[in-house]
MARTI-489243 format. One record per residue: residue number from 1; x, z, y of N, C-alpha, C, O, CB in turn. Coordinates in nm, 2 decimals, always signed. Atoms other than C-alpha are relative to their C-alpha. Glycine has a CB too. Example, Ala and Ser with C-alpha at 12.3 -4.5 7.8 and 13.67 -1.06 7.14 Angstrom:
BEGIN
   seq     n_c1     n_c3     n_c2    ca_c1    ca_c3    ca_c2     c_c1     c_c3     c_c2     o_c1     o_c3     o_c2    cb_c1    cb_c3    cb_c2
     1    +0.09    +0.00    -0.12    +1.23    +0.78    -0.45    +0.09    +0.00    +0.12    +0.19    +0.07    +0.12    -0.10    +0.12    +0.00
     2    -0.09    +0.00    -0.11    +1.37    +0.71    -0.11    -0.08    +0.08    +0.11    -0.03    +0.09    +0.22    +0.04    -0.14    +0.05
This chain:
BEGIN
   seq     n_c1     n_c3     n_c2    ca_c1    ca_c3    ca_c2     c_c1     c_c3     c_c2     o_c1     o_c3     o_c2    cb_c1    cb_c3    cb_c2
     1    +0.03    +0.10    -0.10    +2.30    +4.11    +2.72    +0.05    +0.04    +0.13    +0.04    +0.16    +0.17    -0.16    -0.02    +0.00
     2    -0.06    -0.03    -0.12    +2.47    +4.09    +3.05    -0.11    -0.01    +0.12    -0.21    -0.08    +0.11    +0.11    -0.10    +0.03
     3    +0.08    +0.00    -0.12    +2.31    +4.16    +3.39    +0.03    -0.12    +0.09    -0.03    -0.14    +0.20    +0.01    +0.13    +0.08
     4    -0.05    +0.10    -0.08    +2.50    +3.86    +3.53    +0.01    -0.13    -0.08    +0.03    -0.12    -0.20    +0.13    +0.03    +0.07
     5    -0.03    +0.13    +0.07    +2.54    +3.49    +3.45    +0.12    -0.06    +0.07    +0.13    -0.07    +0.19    -0.12    -0.10    +0.01
     6    -0.13    +0.06    -0.05    +2.89    +3.35    +3.49    +0.01    -0.14    -0.06    +0.00    -0.16    -0.18    +0.12    +0.09    -0.04
     7    -0.01    +0.14    +0.05    +2.93    +2.97    +3.47    +0.14    +0.00    -0.07    +0.23    +0.08    -0.05    -0.01    -0.10    +0.12
     8    -0.13    +0.02    +0.06    +3.22    +2.84    +3.26    +0.11    -0.01    +0.10    +0.22    +0.04    +0.08    +0.00    -0.13    -0.09
     9    -0.10    +0.01    -0.11    +3.40    +2.75    +3.58    +0.04    +0.13    +0.06    +0.16    +0.16    +0.08    -0.06    -0.09    +0.11
    10    -0.03    -0.14    -0.05    +3.37    +3.11    +3.71    +0.08    +0.08    -0.10    +0.18    +0.14    -0.06    -0.13    +0.07    +0.03
    11    -0.07    -0.07    +0.10    +3.49    +3.25    +3.38    +0.15    -0.04    +0.00    +0.24    +0.04    -0.01    -0.06    -0.02    -0.14
    12    -0.13    +0.05    +0.01    +3.79    +3.02    +3.37    +0.08    +0.04    +0.12    +0.20    +0.08    +0.11    +0.00    -0.15    -0.01
    13    -0.08    -0.04    -0.12    +3.89    +3.10    +3.73    +0.03    +0.15    +0.00    +0.14    +0.19    +0.04    -0.08    -0.03    +0.13
    14    -0.02    -0.15    +0.01    +3.85    +3.48    +3.67    +0.12    +0.03    -0.10    +0.20    +0.11    -0.07    -0.13    +0.07    -0.04
    15    -0.10    -0.01    +0.10    +4.07    +3.45    +3.36    +0.14    -0.04    +0.06    +0.24    +0.03    +0.05    -0.02    -0.08    -0.12
    16    -0.12    +0.05    -0.06    +4.33    +3.25    +3.56    +0.05    +0.10    +0.11    +0.17    +0.13    +0.11    -0.03    -0.13    +0.07
    17    -0.04    -0.10    -0.10    +4.33    +3.51    +3.85    +0.05    +0.12    -0.07    +0.15    +0.18    -0.02    -0.12    +0.03    +0.08
    18    -0.05    -0.12    +0.07    +4.37    +3.80    +3.61    +0.14    -0.02    -0.05    +0.23    +0.06    -0.04    -0.09    +0.04    -0.12
    19    -0.13    +0.03    +0.06    +4.67    +3.63    +3.44    +0.10    -0.01    +0.11    +0.21    +0.05    +0.10    +0.00    -0.13    -0.08
    20    -0.09    +0.02    -0.11    +4.83    +3.53    +3.77    +0.04    +0.13    +0.07    +0.15    +0.15    +0.12    -0.06    -0.10    +0.10
    21    -0.02    -0.13    -0.07    +4.79    +3.88    +3.92    +0.03    +0.11    -0.09    +0.05    +0.23    -0.05    -0.12    +0.03    +0.08
    22    -0.04    -0.10    +0.10    +4.87    +4.07    +3.60    -0.10    +0.12    +0.01    -0.05    +0.23    +0.01    +0.14    +0.04    +0.01
    23    +0.10    -0.10    +0.00    +4.54    +4.26    +3.61    -0.10    -0.02    -0.11    -0.10    -0.12    -0.18    -0.07    +0.01    +0.14
    24    +0.10    +0.00    +0.11    +4.27    +4.34    +3.36    -0.13    -0.06    +0.03    -0.20    -0.13    -0.05    -0.02    +0.14    -0.06
    25    +0.14    +0.04    -0.04    +3.96    +4.25    +3.56    -0.01    -0.05    +0.14    +0.07    -0.01    +0.23    -0.09    +0.11    -0.02
    26    +0.04    +0.03    -0.14    +3.81    +4.08    +3.86    -0.12    +0.09    +0.03    -0.21    +0.10    -0.06    -0.04    -0.16    +0.01
    27    +0.11    -0.10    -0.04    +3.58    +4.33    +4.04    -0.08    -0.06    +0.12    -0.02    -0.11    +0.21    +0.07    +0.13    +0.03
    28    +0.09    +0.03    -0.11    +3.28    +4.26    +4.26    -0.07    +0.12    +0.04    -0.13    +0.19    -0.04    -0.10    -0.11    -0.04
    29    +0.07    -0.11    -0.06    +3.15    +4.53    +4.49    -0.09    -0.05    +0.11    -0.07    -0.15    +0.17    +0.10    +0.11    +0.05
    30    +0.09    +0.02    -0.12    +2.87    +4.54    +4.75    +0.02    +0.11    +0.09    +0.02    +0.23    +0.05    -0.15    -0.02    -0.04
    31    -0.03    -0.10    -0.10    +2.95    +4.72    +5.07    -0.10    -0.02    +0.12    -0.14    -0.14    +0.14    +0.14    +0.00    +0.05
    32    +0.08    +0.02    -0.12    +2.74    +4.78    +5.38    +0.08    -0.07    +0.11    +0.20    -0.04    +0.12    -0.05    +0.14    +0.05
    33    -0.07    +0.08    -0.11    +2.83    +4.55    +5.67    -0.03    -0.14    -0.01    -0.12    -0.19    -0.08    +0.15    +0.03    -0.01
    34    +0.02    +0.14    -0.01    +2.86    +4.19    +5.74    -0.11    -0.04    +0.09    -0.18    +0.05    +0.14    -0.03    -0.06    -0.14
    35    +0.10    +0.04    -0.10    +2.63    +3.99    +5.96    -0.15    +0.01    -0.05    -0.24    +0.00    +0.03    +0.02    -0.14    +0.04
    36    +0.13    -0.01    +0.06    +2.33    +4.03    +5.72    -0.04    +0.13    -0.05    -0.15    +0.15    -0.10    -0.02    -0.11    -0.11
    37    +0.03    -0.14    +0.04    +2.36    +4.40    +5.63    +0.08    +0.05    -0.12    +0.13    +0.16    -0.12    -0.14    +0.00    -0.05
    38    -0.08    -0.03    +0.11    +2.55    +4.39    +5.30    +0.10    -0.11    -0.02    +0.07    -0.23    +0.02    -0.08    +0.03    -0.13
    39    -0.09    +0.11    +0.02    +2.86    +4.20    +5.20    +0.07    +0.02    -0.14    +0.09    +0.13    -0.19    +0.11    +0.00    +0.11
    40    -0.07    +0.01    +0.13    +3.03    +4.10    +4.88    +0.15    +0.03    +0.02    +0.21    -0.03    +0.11    -0.02    -0.13    -0.08
    41    -0.15    -0.03    -0.01    +3.39    +4.24    +4.83    +0.06    -0.03    -0.14    +0.02    +0.03    -0.24    +0.02    +0.14    +0.04
    42    -0.07    +0.04    +0.12    +3.61    +4.07    +4.57    +0.13    +0.08    -0.01    +0.19    +0.10    +0.09    +0.02    -0.15    -0.01
    43    -0.13    -0.06    +0.02    +3.91    +4.24    +4.42    +0.04    +0.00    -0.15    -0.02    -0.07    -0.23    +0.00    +0.15    +0.05
    44    -0.05    -0.01    +0.13    +4.11    +4.32    +4.11    +0.00    +0.14    -0.05    -0.01    +0.23    +0.03    +0.15    -0.06    -0.01
    45    +0.00    -0.14    +0.05    +4.10    +4.62    +3.88    +0.07    +0.01    -0.14    +0.07    -0.08    -0.22    -0.15    +0.04    -0.03
    46    -0.06    -0.04    +0.13    +4.30    +4.78    +3.60    -0.07    +0.13    -0.04    -0.06    +0.18    -0.15    +0.15    +0.02    +0.01
    47    +0.07    -0.13    +0.03    +4.08    +5.10    +3.63    -0.15    -0.04    -0.01    -0.21    -0.07    +0.09    +0.02    +0.10    +0.12
    48    +0.14    +0.03    +0.03    +3.74    +5.04    +3.47    -0.06    +0.13    -0.04    -0.02    +0.20    -0.14    -0.01    -0.11    -0.11
    49    +0.07    -0.12    +0.03    +3.50    +5.33    +3.47    -0.11    -0.02    -0.11    -0.15    -0.13    -0.13    -0.07    +0.05    +0.13
    50    +0.11    +0.01    +0.10    +3.25    +5.41    +3.20    -0.13    -0.04    +0.06    -0.22    -0.09    -0.01    -0.01    +0.13    -0.08
    51    +0.12    +0.03    -0.07    +2.98    +5.36    +3.46    -0.01    -0.15    +0.04    -0.11    -0.20    +0.08    -0.02    +0.09    +0.12
    52    +0.00    +0.14    -0.04    +3.09    +5.00    +3.54    -0.08    -0.09    -0.09    -0.08    -0.06    -0.21    +0.15    -0.05    +0.02
    53    +0.05    +0.11    +0.08    +2.90    +4.70    +3.42    +0.11    -0.10    -0.03    +0.17    -0.15    +0.07    -0.13    -0.07    +0.07
    54    -0.12    +0.09    +0.04    +3.15    +4.49    +3.23    -0.04    -0.12    -0.08    -0.12    -0.11    -0.17    +0.10    +0.09    -0.08
    55    +0.02    +0.13    +0.07    +3.14    +4.13    +3.12    +0.14    -0.03    -0.06    +0.23    -0.06    +0.01    -0.06    -0.12    +0.09
    56    -0.13    +0.04    +0.06    +3.41    +4.06    +2.86    +0.02    -0.15    +0.00    -0.07    -0.23    -0.03    +0.00    +0.05    -0.15
    57    -0.04    +0.14    +0.00    +3.58    +3.73    +2.91    +0.10    -0.02    -0.11    +0.13    +0.07    -0.19    +0.06    -0.04    +0.14
    58    -0.10    +0.02    +0.10    +3.84    +3.57    +2.69    +0.14    +0.05    +0.04    +0.16    +0.09    +0.16    +0.02    -0.15    -0.03
    59    -0.14    -0.04    -0.03    +4.21    +3.67    +2.67    +0.01    +0.14    +0.06    +0.09    +0.17    +0.14    +0.06    -0.10    +0.09
    60    +0.00    -0.13    -0.04    +4.13    +4.04    +2.72    -0.02    +0.02    +0.15    +0.04    +0.11    +0.21    +0.13    +0.07    -0.04
    61    +0.04    -0.01    -0.15    +4.00    +3.98    +3.08    -0.14    +0.04    +0.01    -0.22    +0.02    -0.08    +0.04    -0.13    +0.07
    62    +0.13    -0.05    -0.02    +3.69    +4.12    +3.23    -0.05    -0.03    +0.14    +0.03    -0.05    +0.23    -0.01    +0.15    -0.03
    63    +0.07    +0.00    -0.13    +3.44    +4.08    +3.52    -0.07    +0.14    +0.01    -0.14    +0.17    -0.08    -0.10    -0.12    +0.01
    64    +0.05    -0.14    -0.01    +3.34    +4.43    +3.65    -0.08    +0.01    +0.13    -0.04    -0.04    +0.24    +0.12    +0.09    +0.00
    65    +0.08    -0.04    -0.12    +3.07    +4.55    +3.89    -0.02    +0.15    -0.01    -0.07    +0.20    -0.11    -0.13    -0.08    +0.01
    66    +0.02    -0.15    +0.00    +3.05    +4.92    +3.99    -0.15    +0.03    -0.01    -0.23    -0.05    +0.03    +0.07    +0.06    +0.12
    67    +0.14    -0.05    +0.02    +2.74    +5.13    +3.92    -0.09    -0.02    +0.12    -0.20    -0.05    +0.11    +0.01    +0.14    -0.04
    68    +0.08    +0.00    -0.12    +2.62    +5.14    +4.28    -0.03    -0.14    +0.04    -0.14    -0.17    +0.10    +0.07    +0.07    +0.12
    69    +0.02    +0.14    -0.04    +2.66    +4.76    +4.34    -0.10    -0.07    -0.10    -0.16    -0.17    -0.06    +0.13    -0.07    +0.00
    70    +0.08    +0.07    +0.10    +2.47    +4.66    +4.02    -0.14    -0.02    +0.05    -0.20    -0.12    +0.03    +0.00    +0.08    -0.13
    71    +0.14    +0.01    -0.04    +2.13    +4.73    +4.18    -0.02    -0.11    +0.10    -0.13    -0.16    +0.12    -0.05    +0.13    +0.05
    72    +0.01    +0.11    -0.10    +2.21    +4.47    +4.45    +0.03    -0.13    -0.06    -0.01    -0.23    +0.01    +0.10    +0.03    +0.11
    73    -0.04    +0.13    +0.06    +2.34    +4.20    +4.22    -0.05    -0.03    -0.14    -0.01    -0.13    -0.20    +0.15    -0.01    +0.01
    74    +0.05    +0.03    +0.14    +2.16    +4.23    +3.89    -0.08    -0.13    +0.00    -0.16    -0.16    +0.10    -0.10    +0.12    -0.04
    75    +0.07    +0.13    +0.00    +2.03    +3.89    +3.79    +0.08    -0.12    +0.07    +0.03    -0.23    +0.07    -0.13    +0.01    +0.05
    76    -0.08    +0.10    -0.08    +2.30    +3.71    +3.99    +0.07    -0.10    -0.09    +0.11    -0.07    -0.20    +0.10    +0.07    +0.09
    77    -0.08    +0.11    +0.06    +2.46    +3.38    +3.89    +0.12    -0.02    +0.08    +0.11    -0.04    +0.21    -0.08    -0.13    -0.02
    78    -0.12    +0.02    -0.07    +2.82    +3.34    +3.98    +0.07    -0.13    -0.05    +0.08    -0.15    -0.17    +0.10    +0.12    -0.01
    79    -0.06    +0.13    +0.03    +2.98    +2.99    +3.99    +0.13    -0.01    +0.08    +0.15    +0.06    +0.19    -0.09    -0.12    +0.03
    80    -0.12    +0.04    -0.08    +3.33    +2.87    +4.10    -0.01    -0.14    +0.03    -0.01    -0.23    -0.07    +0.13    +0.04    -0.08
    81    +0.02    +0.13    -0.05    +3.30    +2.56    +4.30    +0.13    -0.06    +0.06    +0.19    +0.01    +0.15    -0.11    -0.02    +0.09
    82    -0.12    +0.06    -0.05    +3.60    +2.33    +4.36    -0.04    -0.11    +0.10    -0.12    -0.20    +0.06    +0.09    -0.06    -0.11
    83    +0.04    +0.10    -0.10    +3.57    +2.13    +4.68    +0.13    -0.05    +0.07    +0.24    +0.01    +0.05    -0.09    +0.06    +0.11
    84    -0.12    +0.06    -0.06    +3.81    +1.91    +4.88    +0.07    +0.09    +0.10    +0.19    +0.10    +0.10    -0.04    -0.13    +0.08
    85    -0.06    -0.09    -0.11    +3.86    +2.16    +5.17    +0.01    +0.14    -0.04    +0.04    +0.23    +0.04    -0.09    -0.01    +0.12
    86    -0.02    -0.14    +0.05    +3.87    +2.47    +4.95    -0.10    +0.03    -0.11    -0.20    -0.03    -0.13    -0.02    +0.10    +0.12
    87    +0.08    -0.04    +0.12    +3.73    +2.63    +4.64    -0.04    +0.15    +0.02    +0.04    +0.23    +0.08    +0.08    -0.02    -0.13
    88    +0.04    -0.14    -0.01    +3.54    +2.96    +4.61    -0.11    +0.03    -0.11    -0.17    -0.05    -0.17    -0.06    +0.02    +0.14
    89    +0.11    -0.05    +0.09    +3.31    +3.17    +4.40    -0.13    +0.00    +0.09    -0.13    +0.04    +0.20    +0.03    +0.15    -0.05
    90    +0.13    +0.01    -0.07    +2.94    +3.11    +4.50    -0.09    +0.09    -0.08    -0.10    +0.09    -0.20    -0.05    -0.14    +0.00
    91    +0.09    -0.10    +0.05    +2.69    +3.38    +4.44    -0.15    -0.04    +0.03    -0.18    -0.05    +0.14    +0.03    +0.15    +0.05
    92    +0.15    +0.03    -0.02    +2.32    +3.30    +4.38    -0.07    +0.13    -0.04    -0.08    +0.16    -0.16    -0.05    -0.12    -0.09
    93    +0.05    -0.13    +0.02    +2.16    +3.64    +4.42    -0.16    +0.00    +0.02    -0.20    -0.02    +0.13    +0.06    +0.10    +0.10
    94    +0.15    +0.00    -0.02    +1.78    +3.66    +4.35    -0.05    +0.12    +0.07    -0.17    +0.13    +0.11    -0.06    +0.00    -0.14
    95    +0.04    -0.12    -0.08    +1.77    +4.01    +4.52    +0.01    -0.02    +0.15    -0.04    +0.06    +0.22    +0.08    +0.12    -0.05
    96    -0.02    +0.02    -0.15    +1.88    +3.87    +4.86    -0.12    -0.06    +0.06    -0.17    -0.17    +0.01    +0.13    -0.09    +0.02
    97    +0.11    +0.06    -0.07    +1.60    +3.81    +5.10    +0.05    -0.10    +0.11    -0.03    -0.18    +0.15    -0.08    +0.11    +0.07
    98    -0.07    +0.10    -0.09    +1.84    +3.63    +5.34    +0.15    +0.02    -0.02    +0.20    +0.12    -0.07    -0.05    +0.03    +0.15
    99    -0.14    +0.00    +0.00    +2.20    +3.55    +5.37    +0.06    -0.07    +0.12    -0.01    -0.14    +0.19    +0.06    -0.06    -0.13
   100    -0.06    +0.06    -0.11    +2.45    +3.44    +5.63    +0.06    -0.14    -0.04    +0.06    -0.16    -0.16    +0.11    +0.09    +0.06
   101    -0.05    +0.13    +0.03    +2.60    +3.09    +5.65    +0.13    +0.00    -0.08    +0.16    -0.09    -0.16    +0.02    -0.07    +0.12
   102    -0.13    +0.00    +0.07    +2.94    +3.20    +5.51    -0.02    +0.04    -0.15    +0.07    +0.01    -0.23    +0.09    +0.11    +0.06
   103    +0.02    -0.03    +0.14    +2.78    +3.32    +5.18    +0.06    +0.14    -0.04    +0.05    +0.17    -0.16    +0.05    -0.10    -0.08
   104    -0.07    -0.13    +0.03    +2.97    +3.66    +5.20    -0.09    +0.12    +0.03    -0.06    +0.23    -0.01    +0.13    +0.00    +0.07
   105    +0.08    -0.11    -0.02    +2.69    +3.87    +5.33    -0.15    -0.03    -0.02    -0.19    -0.15    -0.01    +0.02    +0.05    +0.15
   106    +0.14    +0.02    +0.04    +2.32    +3.92    +5.25    -0.08    +0.12    +0.04    -0.03    +0.23    +0.07    -0.02    -0.03    -0.15
   107    +0.09    -0.11    -0.02    +2.01    +4.13    +5.31    -0.09    +0.01    -0.12    -0.12    -0.08    -0.19    -0.08    -0.02    +0.13
   108    +0.10    -0.02    +0.11    +1.77    +4.29    +5.06    -0.12    +0.06    +0.05    -0.22    +0.08    -0.02    +0.06    +0.09    -0.11
């Protein structure tokens, strides 16, 4: 059982990004900073640690969260939303006590 819920839209976009960028995984990290205290950092990975939390997607692609970030995002739902003025991953984090308007930073 995974610590995260990925919508079908999020899975499809992650697979597409991996293929386009010729990488094995989409990585989500949590770093200190941002206007609310912590911020989400998206990236790509070919280096997956044994300590990483890994969600296997289709076509040999993965979604990866490092060991330290897991405690901040466990239980999170990630969706990919397509809008007229731009599309983005949206994170619904039950651990966040507040977040900023941009959706990229949060407090616990």
